[in-house]
N, CA, C and O atoms as a MOPAC input file, in Angstrom:
PM7 MOZYME 1SCF
protein

 N      0.84100 1    -1.18200 1     0.00000 1
 C      0.00000 1     0.00000 1     0.00000 1
 C      0.89000 1     1.25100 1     0.00000 1
 O      1.77800 1     1.38400 1     0.84100 1
 N      0.65100 1     2.14200 1    -0.92400 1
 C      1.40300 1     3.38700 1    -1.03100 1
 C      0.88400 1     4.38900 1    -0.01700 1
 O     -0.32600 1     4.55000 1     0.14800 1
 N      1.81000 1     5.06600 1     0.66400 1
 C      1.38500 1     6.11600 1     1.58400 1
 C      1.12600 1     7.38600 1     0.79800 1
 O      1.83600 1     7.69800 1    -0.15900 1
 N      0.09800 1     8.11500 1     1.21400 1
 C     -0.25400 1     9.37900 1     0.58100 1
 C      0.00500 1    10.48500 1     1.59600 1
 O     -0.45500 1    10.40800 1     2.73500 1
 N      0.73800 1    11.50900 1     1.18500 1
 C      1.08400 1    12.62500 1     2.05500 1
 C      0.33600 1    13.88000 1     1.61500 1
 O      0.00300 1    14.04500 1     0.44200 1
 N      0.08300 1    14.75200 1     2.56900 1
 C     -0.57000 1    16.02300 1     2.28100 1
 C      0.41100 1    17.15300 1     2.59500 1
 O      1.00200 1    17.20100 1     3.67400 1
 N      0.57000 1    18.06000 1     1.63200 1
 C      1.48400 1    19.18200 1     1.84200 1
 C      0.82900 1    20.23400 1     2.73300 1
 O     -0.36000 1    20.16700 1     3.04200 1
 N      1.62600 1    21.18500 1     3.12400 1
 C      1.11000 1    22.34600 1     3.83900 1
 C      0.24500 1    23.14800 1     2.86800 1
 O      0.53600 1    23.20200 1     1.67300 1
 N     -0.80000 1    23.76000 1     3.37100 1
 C     -1.65300 1    24.58100 1     2.51700 1
 C     -0.91200 1    25.79900 1     1.99200 1
 O      0.00300 1    26.31200 1     2.63700 1
 N     -1.31700 1    26.25000 1     0.82200 1
 C     -0.67900 1    27.40700 1     0.20600 1
 C     -1.76100 1    28.32800 1    -0.35900 1
 O     -2.74800 1    27.85800 1    -0.92600 1
 N     -1.57400 1    29.63100 1    -0.20200 1
 C     -2.47900 1    30.61500 1    -0.79400 1
 C     -2.00400 1    30.85700 1    -2.22100 1
 O     -0.82800 1    31.13500 1    -2.45300 1
 N     -2.92400 1    30.75000 1    -3.17400 1
 C     -2.56300 1    30.89200 1    -4.58000 1
 C     -2.42000 1    32.36100 1    -4.96000 1
 O     -3.28000 1    33.17400 1    -4.61900 1
 N     -1.33600 1    32.71300 1    -5.66500 1
 C     -1.10000 1    34.11600 1    -6.01700 1
 C     -2.11000 1    34.66600 1    -7.02600 1
 O     -2.44900 1    35.84900 1    -6.97400 1
 N     -2.58900 1    33.83000 1    -7.93400 1
 C     -3.57200 1    34.24200 1    -8.93900 1
 C     -4.72900 1    33.24100 1    -8.85600 1
 O     -4.84800 1    32.37000 1    -9.71800 1
 N     -5.58700 1    33.35300 1    -7.82700 1
 C     -6.57000 1    32.31000 1    -7.53900 1
 C     -7.61000 1    32.12100 1    -8.64900 1
 O     -8.12800 1    33.08700 1    -9.20800 1
 N     -7.90100 1    30.84200 1    -8.95300 1
 C     -8.92600 1    30.54400 1    -9.94500 1
 C    -10.31600 1    30.56200 1    -9.31000 1
 O    -10.44800 1    30.55700 1    -8.08600 1
 N    -11.33500 1    30.58300 1   -10.14200 1
 C    -12.70300 1    30.41600 1    -9.65800 1
 C    -13.17900 1    29.03200 1   -10.06000 1
 O    -12.74800 1    28.48200 1   -11.07400 1
 N    -14.06300 1    28.48300 1    -9.26400 1
 C    -14.64600 1    27.17300 1    -9.57500 1
 C    -15.54700 1    27.34900 1   -10.80300 1
 O    -16.40700 1    28.23000 1   -10.80300 1
 N    -15.36900 1    26.53100 1   -11.85100 1
 C    -16.20600 1    26.65600 1   -13.03800 1
 C    -17.64300 1    26.18200 1   -12.81700 1
 O    -18.51500 1    26.41800 1   -13.65400 1
 N    -17.88400 1    25.51800 1   -11.69600 1
 C    -19.22500 1    25.01100 1   -11.40100 1
 C    -20.02200 1    26.01300 1   -10.57000 1
 O    -21.15100 1    26.35500 1   -10.92300 1
 N    -19.43400 1    26.49000 1    -9.45800 1
 C    -20.20000 1    27.36900 1    -8.56300 1
 C    -19.73800 1    28.82700 1    -8.59400 1
 O    -20.41700 1    29.69800 1    -8.05000 1
 N    -18.59800 1    29.10100 1    -9.21800 1
 C    -18.12500 1    30.47000 1    -9.36000 1
 C    -17.39500 1    31.05900 1    -8.16700 1
 O    -17.04800 1    32.24000 1    -8.18400 1
 N    -17.15000 1    30.25900 1    -7.12200 1
 C    -16.45700 1    30.75600 1    -5.93300 1
 C    -14.95500 1    30.87000 1    -6.20500 1
 O    -14.36700 1    30.00000 1    -6.84700 1
 N    -14.34600 1    31.94300 1    -5.71400 1
 C    -12.90400 1    32.13700 1    -5.82100 1
 C    -12.21700 1    31.14600 1    -4.88400 1
 O    -12.50700 1    31.12300 1    -3.68800 1
 N    -11.32100 1    30.33800 1    -5.41000 1
 C    -10.61300 1    29.32300 1    -4.62000 1
 C     -9.17300 1    29.79800 1    -4.43500 1
 O     -8.33100 1    29.62200 1    -5.31600 1
 N     -8.90500 1    30.39600 1    -3.28800 1
 C     -7.61400 1    31.05100 1    -3.09300 1
 C     -6.59000 1    30.23700 1    -2.32500 1
 O     -5.49900 1    30.73700 1    -2.04800 1
 N     -6.90800 1    28.99000 1    -1.96800 1
 C     -5.95200 1    28.17400 1    -1.24500 1
 C     -6.03600 1    26.72300 1    -1.66200 1
 O     -7.07300 1    26.27000 1    -2.14700 1
 N     -4.94800 1    25.99100 1    -1.47500 1
 C     -4.91200 1    24.57800 1    -1.84100 1
 C     -3.84100 1    23.85500 1    -1.03100 1
 O     -2.93200 1    24.47600 1    -0.48000 1
 N     -3.96500 1    22.54800 1    -0.97200 1
 C     -2.93200 1    21.67100 1    -0.41500 1
 C     -2.78100 1    20.51700 1    -1.39900 1
 O     -3.73700 1    20.15900 1    -2.08800 1
 N     -1.60100 1    19.94000 1    -1.46600 1
 C     -1.32600 1    18.89100 1    -2.44900 1
 C     -1.22800 1    17.52500 1    -1.79900 1
 O     -0.80300 1    17.39100 1    -0.65200 1
 N     -1.63500 1    16.50300 1    -2.56400 1
 C     -1.42000 1    15.11600 1    -2.17700 1
 C     -0.26000 1    14.58900 1    -2.99000 1
 O     -0.12000 1    14.92900 1    -4.16500 1
 N      0.57400 1    13.76300 1    -2.38000 1
 C      1.73500 1    13.24700 1    -3.07500 1
 C      2.06900 1    11.86000 1    -2.55100 1
 O      1.75800 1    11.52300 1    -1.40900 1
 N      2.70500 1    11.05900 1    -3.39800 1
 C      3.16300 1     9.74300 1    -2.94900 1
 C      4.55100 1     9.84900 1    -2.31900 1
 O      5.09400 1     8.85000 1    -1.84900 1
 N      5.12600 1    11.04800 1    -2.30600 1
 C      6.40700 1    11.24800 1    -1.61500 1
 C      6.18800 1    12.21800 1    -0.45700 1
 O      5.35200 1    13.11900 1    -0.53200 1
 N      6.93500 1    12.02300 1     0.58800 1
 C      6.78400 1    12.86200 1     1.77400 1
 C      7.24500 1    14.28100 1     1.45500 1
 O      8.40900 1    14.50800 1     1.12400 1
 N      6.33200 1    15.21600 1     1.55600 1
 C      6.65300 1    16.62000 1     1.27800 1
 C      7.15000 1    17.33600 1     2.52800 1
 O      7.50700 1    18.51300 1     2.48000 1
 N      7.17000 1    16.61900 1     3.64000 1
 C      7.60300 1    17.16900 1     4.92600 1
 C      6.88400 1    18.47200 1     5.24900 1
 O      7.46000 1    19.38700 1     5.83800 1
 N      5.61300 1    18.54000 1     4.85300 1
 C      4.79700 1    19.69200 1     5.17600 1
 C      5.05700 1    20.91900 1     4.32700 1
 O      4.46300 1    21.97200 1     4.56200 1
 N      5.94800 1    20.80000 1     3.33000 1
 C      6.25500 1    21.95900 1     2.48000 1
 C      5.05700 1    22.27700 1     1.57900 1
 O      4.35000 1    21.37400 1     1.13100 1
 N      4.84100 1    23.55300 1     1.32400 1
 C      3.77200 1    23.91200 1     0.39900 1
 C      4.13600 1    23.51700 1    -1.03000 1
 O      5.29500 1    23.62300 1    -1.43300 1
 N      3.15200 1    23.06500 1    -1.78400 1
 C      3.33800 1    22.70700 1    -3.18500 1
 C      2.29500 1    23.47400 1    -3.98600 1
 O      1.09700 1    23.33900 1    -3.73700 1
 N      2.74100 1    24.27500 1    -4.94400 1
 C      1.82800 1    25.03200 1    -5.79400 1
 C      1.32800 1    24.10800 1    -6.90200 1
 O      2.12200 1    23.37800 1    -7.49500 1
 N      0.01600 1    24.12800 1    -7.19200 1
 C     -0.51600 1    23.23900 1    -8.22100 1
 C      0.03000 1    23.56100 1    -9.61300 1
 O      0.36300 1    24.70400 1    -9.92700 1
 N      0.11100 1    22.51500 1   -10.43200 1
 C      0.54800 1    22.67000 1   -11.80700 1
 C     -0.53800 1    22.12700 1   -12.73100 1
 O     -1.48500 1    21.48600 1   -12.27600 1
 N     -0.39700 1    22.38200 1   -14.00900 1
 C     -1.35200 1    21.92700 1   -15.01100 1
 C     -1.56500 1    20.41800 1   -14.88600 1
 O     -0.60700 1    19.64500 1   -14.84700 1
 N     -2.83100 1    20.01600 1   -14.82400 1
 C     -3.17700 1    18.59900 1   -14.72600 1
 C     -3.45300 1    18.10600 1   -13.31700 1
 O     -4.00100 1    17.01700 1   -13.14600 1
 N     -3.08600 1    18.88200 1   -12.30100 1
 C     -3.36800 1    18.48700 1   -10.92100 1
 C     -4.87500 1    18.51100 1   -10.67700 1
 O     -5.59000 1    19.35000 1   -11.22400 1
 N     -5.34000 1    17.59000 1    -9.85600 1
 C     -6.77300 1    17.47900 1    -9.55400 1
 C     -7.03700 1    18.04800 1    -8.16900 1
 O     -6.22000 1    17.90800 1    -7.25900 1
 N     -8.19500 1    18.69500 1    -8.02200 1
 C     -8.59800 1    19.27800 1    -6.74500 1
 C    -10.09700 1    19.07900 1    -6.56300 1
 O    -10.79500 1    18.61400 1    -7.46400 1
 N    -10.57100 1    19.43900 1    -5.38100 1
 C    -12.00500 1    19.39000 1    -5.08400 1
 C    -12.41700 1    20.76400 1    -4.57100 1
 O    -11.78000 1    21.31400 1    -3.67300 1
 N    -13.48100 1    21.31400 1    -5.14300 1
 C    -14.03600 1    22.56700 1    -4.63200 1
 C    -14.77300 1    22.23800 1    -3.33900 1
 O    -15.72200 1    21.45500 1    -3.34700 1
 N    -14.34700 1    22.82400 1    -2.24400 1
 C    -14.97600 1    22.53700 1    -0.95700 1
 C    -16.29000 1    23.29400 1    -0.77700 1
 O    -16.95500 1    23.13300 1     0.24600 1
 N    -16.67300 1    24.11400 1    -1.74900 1
 C    -17.94100 1    24.84300 1    -1.69100 1
 C    -19.06600 1    24.09400 1    -2.40100 1
 O    -20.19900 1    24.08300 1    -1.91800 1
 N    -18.76600 1    23.46400 1    -3.54800 1
 C    -19.82600 1    22.76000 1    -4.28500 1
 C    -19.53500 1    21.27800 1    -4.47200 1
 O    -20.34100 1    20.56700 1    -5.07100 1
 N    -18.39300 1    20.79500 1    -3.96800 1
 C    -18.01200 1    19.38400 1    -3.99700 1
 C    -17.71600 1    18.86800 1    -5.39500 1
 O    -17.82500 1    17.66600 1    -5.64100 1
 N    -17.34400 1    19.74600 1    -6.31500 1
 C    -16.98600 1    19.31300 1    -7.66800 1
 C    -15.51300 1    18.93400 1    -7.73200 1
 O    -14.66100 1    19.62600 1    -7.17500 1
 N    -15.21800 1    17.82500 1    -8.41900 1
 C    -13.84600 1    17.45000 1    -8.68200 1
 C    -13.40200 1    18.25000 1    -9.90700 1
 O    -14.11200 1    18.30200 1   -10.91100 1
 N    -12.21800 1    18.87400 1    -9.81900 1
 C    -11.75000 1    19.78500 1   -10.85400 1
 C    -10.29300 1    19.50100 1   -11.21000 1
 O     -9.57600 1    18.83100 1   -10.46600 1
 N     -9.86900 1    20.02500 1   -12.36300 1
 C     -8.48400 1    19.90300 1   -12.81300 1
 C     -7.93700 1    21.30400 1   -13.04800 1
 O     -8.62700 1    22.17700 1   -13.57400 1
 N     -6.67400 1    21.50700 1   -12.64500 1
 C     -6.00800 1    22.76200 1   -12.95300 1
 C     -5.60800 1    22.73100 1   -14.42500 1
 O     -4.73500 1    21.95700 1   -14.81900 1
 N     -6.24600 1    23.57000 1   -15.23600 1
 C     -5.89100 1    23.72700 1   -16.64700 1
 C     -4.58300 1    24.50900 1   -16.72400 1
 O     -3.70800 1    24.21600 1   -17.53800 1
 N     -4.47800 1    25.49400 1   -15.87000 1
 C     -3.25000 1    26.24700 1   -15.59800 1
 C     -3.28700 1    26.48200 1   -14.08700 1
 O     -4.31400 1    26.21500 1   -13.46400 1
 N     -2.22000 1    26.96200 1   -13.48500 1
 C     -2.27800 1    27.21500 1   -12.03700 1
 C     -3.34100 1    28.24200 1   -11.62300 1
 O     -3.64900 1    28.37200 1   -10.43800 1
 N     -3.90200 1    28.97200 1   -12.60300 1
 C     -4.92400 1    29.96100 1   -12.25300 1
 C     -6.25400 1    29.72300 1   -12.96600 1
 O     -7.10700 1    30.61000 1   -12.99300 1
 N     -6.44100 1    28.52500 1   -13.54600 1
 C     -7.71200 1    28.22200 1   -14.20500 1
 C     -8.08000 1    26.75600 1   -13.97300 1
 O     -7.26000 1    25.85500 1   -14.15200 1
 N     -9.34100 1    26.54300 1   -13.56800 1
 C     -9.85400 1    25.19600 1   -13.30200 1
 C    -10.89500 1    24.79700 1   -14.33100 1
 O    -11.55200 1    25.64500 1   -14.93500 1
 N    -11.03600 1    23.48800 1   -14.52100 1
 C    -12.07100 1    22.94100 1   -15.39900 1
 C    -12.47800 1    21.57600 1   -14.87300 1
 O    -11.81600 1    21.01800 1   -13.99800 1
 N    -13.56600 1    21.04200 1   -15.40700 1
 C    -13.98600 1    19.69600 1   -15.03500 1
 C    -13.03800 1    18.67900 1   -15.66600 1
 O    -12.56200 1    18.89400 1   -16.78100 1
 N    -12.75500 1    17.57200 1   -14.97100 1
 C    -11.84900 1    16.56100 1   -15.51800 1
 C    -12.53900 1    15.71700 1   -16.59000 1
 O    -13.76000 1    15.56600 1   -16.59300 1
 N    -11.73400 1    15.17600 1   -17.49200 1
 C    -12.25100 1    14.22800 1   -18.46800 1
 C    -12.27100 1    12.83900 1   -17.82200 1
 O    -11.60400 1    12.60400 1   -16.81400 1
 N    -13.02600 1    11.94400 1   -18.40200 1
 C    -13.06700 1    10.55800 1   -17.91600 1
 C    -11.66900 1     9.94600 1   -17.98300 1
 O    -11.25800 1     9.23700 1   -17.06500 1
 N    -10.94200 1    10.21700 1   -19.06000 1
 C     -9.59000 1     9.67400 1   -19.22600 1
 C     -8.66200 1    10.16400 1   -18.10600 1
 O     -7.84900 1     9.39600 1   -17.59100 1
 N     -8.78300 1    11.43500 1   -17.73500 1
 C     -7.94400 1    11.96600 1   -16.65600 1
 C     -8.25400 1    11.28100 1   -15.33500 1
 O     -7.34300 1    10.94500 1   -14.57900 1
 N     -9.52500 1    11.07400 1   -15.05700 1
 C     -9.90700 1    10.41900 1   -13.79800 1
 C     -9.41700 1     8.97600 1   -13.75600 1
 O     -9.08100 1     8.46500 1   -12.68800 1
 N     -9.37400 1     8.32200 1   -14.90600 1
 C     -8.92000 1     6.92800 1   -14.95100 1
 C     -7.42200 1     6.79000 1   -14.70600 1
 O     -6.95800 1     5.71400 1   -14.32900 1
 N     -6.65700 1     7.86500 1   -14.91300 1
 C     -5.20800 1     7.79500 1   -14.70400 1
 C     -4.80600 1     8.10700 1   -13.26700 1
 O     -3.63800 1     7.95100 1   -12.91200 1
 N     -5.74400 1     8.54200 1   -12.43900 1
 C     -5.43700 1     8.88300 1   -11.05000 1
 C     -5.17700 1     7.59200 1   -10.26500 1
 O     -5.92200 1     6.62000 1   -10.38900 1
 N     -4.13300 1     7.59600 1    -9.47300 1
 C     -3.78600 1     6.44400 1    -8.63200 1
 C     -5.01000 1     6.06700 1    -7.79500 1
 O     -5.66700 1     6.95200 1    -7.24800 1
 N     -5.33300 1     4.76500 1    -7.68100 1
 C     -6.53600 1     4.33700 1    -6.94900 1
 C     -6.64000 1     4.88600 1    -5.52600 1
 O     -7.73300 1     5.24200 1    -5.08700 1
 N     -5.53200 1     4.96000 1    -4.80300 1
 C     -5.59200 1     5.48200 1    -3.43600 1
 C     -5.87800 1     6.98300 1    -3.42900 1
 O     -6.58900 1     7.47200 1    -2.55000 1
 N     -5.33800 1     7.71000 1    -4.38900 1
 C     -5.61200 1     9.13600 1    -4.49000 1
 C     -7.07000 1     9.33600 1    -4.88600 1
 O     -7.74100 1    10.22200 1    -4.35700 1
 N     -7.56500 1     8.51400 1    -5.81700 1
 C     -8.96600 1     8.59800 1    -6.22800 1
 C     -9.88700 1     8.35600 1    -5.03300 1
 O    -10.89600 1     9.04400 1    -4.87700 1
 N     -9.54400 1     7.38700 1    -4.19700 1
 C    -10.34700 1     7.11100 1    -3.00300 1
 C    -10.32100 1     8.30100 1    -2.04800 1
 O    -11.35500 1     8.68300 1    -1.50000 1
 N     -9.13600 1     8.88900 1    -1.84900 1
 C     -9.01400 1    10.05100 1    -0.97900 1
 C     -9.83800 1    11.21900 1    -1.52400 1
 O    -10.51600 1    11.91400 1    -0.76700 1
 N     -9.77400 1    11.43100 1    -2.84700 1
 C    -10.55700 1    12.50400 1    -3.46500 1
 C    -12.05100 1    12.25800 1    -3.26800 1
 O    -12.81100 1    13.20100 1    -3.04800 1
 N    -12.47100 1    11.00800 1    -3.34400 1
 C    -13.88200 1    10.67600 1    -3.10800 1
 C    -14.29600 1    11.04700 1    -1.68800 1
 O    -15.40300 1    11.53800 1    -1.46800 1
 N    -13.40500 1    10.81100 1    -0.72600 1
 C    -13.68800 1    11.20400 1     0.65900 1
 C    -13.78300 1    12.72900 1     0.78400 1
 O    -14.61400 1    13.24700 1     1.52900 1
 N    -12.92300 1    13.44000 1     0.04600 1
 C    -12.98900 1    14.90300 1     0.06300 1
 C    -14.30800 1    15.40100 1    -0.52000 1
 O    -14.89100 1    16.35900 1    -0.01200 1
 N    -14.77800 1    14.75300 1    -1.58200 1
 C    -16.05900 1    15.13800 1    -2.18100 1
 C    -17.18100 1    14.95700 1    -1.16200 1
 O    -18.03600 1    15.83200 1    -1.02100 1
 N    -17.18300 1    13.83000 1    -0.45200 1
 C    -18.21200 1    13.57800 1     0.56700 1
 C    -18.11900 1    14.62100 1     1.67500 1
 O    -19.14100 1    15.14100 1     2.12400 1
 N    -16.89700 1    14.93300 1     2.12300 1
 C    -16.72100 1    15.94100 1     3.18000 1
 C    -17.23000 1    17.30300 1     2.70200 1
 O    -17.88800 1    18.02000 1     3.45500 1
 N    -16.92400 1    17.65700 1     1.45300 1
 C    -17.38500 1    18.93700 1     0.91400 1
 C    -18.91100 1    18.97100 1     0.81700 1
 O    -19.53300 1    20.00000 1     1.08300 1
 N    -19.50600 1    17.84500 1     0.43600 1
 C    -20.97100 1    17.77100 1     0.37300 1
 C    -21.57800 1    17.97900 1     1.75000 1
 O    -22.57900 1    18.67900 1     1.89900 1
 N    -20.96700 1    17.36700 1     2.75300 1
 C    -21.48000 1    17.52300 1     4.11500 1
 C    -21.31800 1    18.96400 1     4.60000 1
 O    -22.22000 1    19.51200 1     5.23400 1
 N    -20.18000 1    19.57100 1     4.30500 1
 C    -19.94700 1    20.94700 1     4.71500 1
 C    -20.89300 1    21.93100 1     4.04200 1
 O    -21.29800 1    22.92800 1     4.64100 1
 N    -21.24200 1    21.64200 1     2.78200 1
 C    -22.10100 1    22.55800 1     2.04000 1
 C    -23.58800 1    22.22400 1     2.16800 1
 O    -24.43300 1    22.91000 1     1.59500 1
 N    -23.90700 1    21.15900 1     2.92800 1
 C    -25.30600 1    20.77200 1     3.11100 1
 C    -25.86700 1    19.97200 1     1.95800 1
 O    -27.08300 1    19.81500 1     1.85300 1
 N    -24.99500 1    19.45300 1     1.07600 1
 C    -25.43700 1    18.66700 1    -0.07000 1
 C    -25.46200 1    17.16600 1     0.21200 1
 O    -25.80700 1    16.37500 1    -0.66600 1
 N    -25.09700 1    16.77500 1     1.42800 1
 C    -24.97800 1    15.36300 1     1.75800 1
 C    -26.27700 1    14.61500 1     1.51200 1
 O    -27.36500 1    15.09200 1     1.83600 1
 N    -26.13400 1    13.42400 1     0.92800 1
 C    -27.30500 1    12.58100 1     0.64500 1
 C    -27.62300 1    11.64300 1     1.81600 1
 O    -28.63700 1    10.94600 1     1.80800 1
 N    -26.72300 1    11.63800 1     2.84300 1
 C    -26.95000 1    10.73700 1     3.97000 1
 C    -28.09600 1    11.24100 1     4.83500 1
 O    -28.33500 1    12.44300 1     4.95000 1
 N    -28.79400 1    10.28900 1     5.43700 1
 C    -29.92700 1    10.64100 1     6.30200 1
 C    -29.40900 1    10.94400 1     7.69400 1
 O    -28.47200 1    10.29600 1     8.15900 1
 N    -30.00600 1    11.92300 1     8.37100 1
 C    -29.56500 1    12.23600 1     9.74000 1
 C    -29.85800 1    11.06500 1    10.66500 1
 O    -30.85700 1    10.36500 1    10.50200 1
 N    -28.97300 1    10.85900 1    11.64000 1
 C    -29.19700 1     9.75000 1    12.57700 1
 C    -30.00500 1    10.16500 1    13.77400 1
 O    -30.27700 1     9.34400 1    14.65100 1

């Protein structure tokens, strides 16, 4: 099993807006299969993220522009990273009140 590390969060110098909900996304943290020792990592073209406002999975087209991912891009994501991203989507849904789960 590959370990997945999370970098320190970083404020983006030229923040993109979510193409789904239009919210300005001014911060990010990176997932990596190598230990980043908490160092900030700025996103690059092709990196995948989740909008924590609308729970959409997105791709950095450039470090300052986001778009929806293609099916082919999602299929190339490491299975453990894909699972982690799925958990982030669920967390974002719960935070935004979009959760489909029934209250206990």
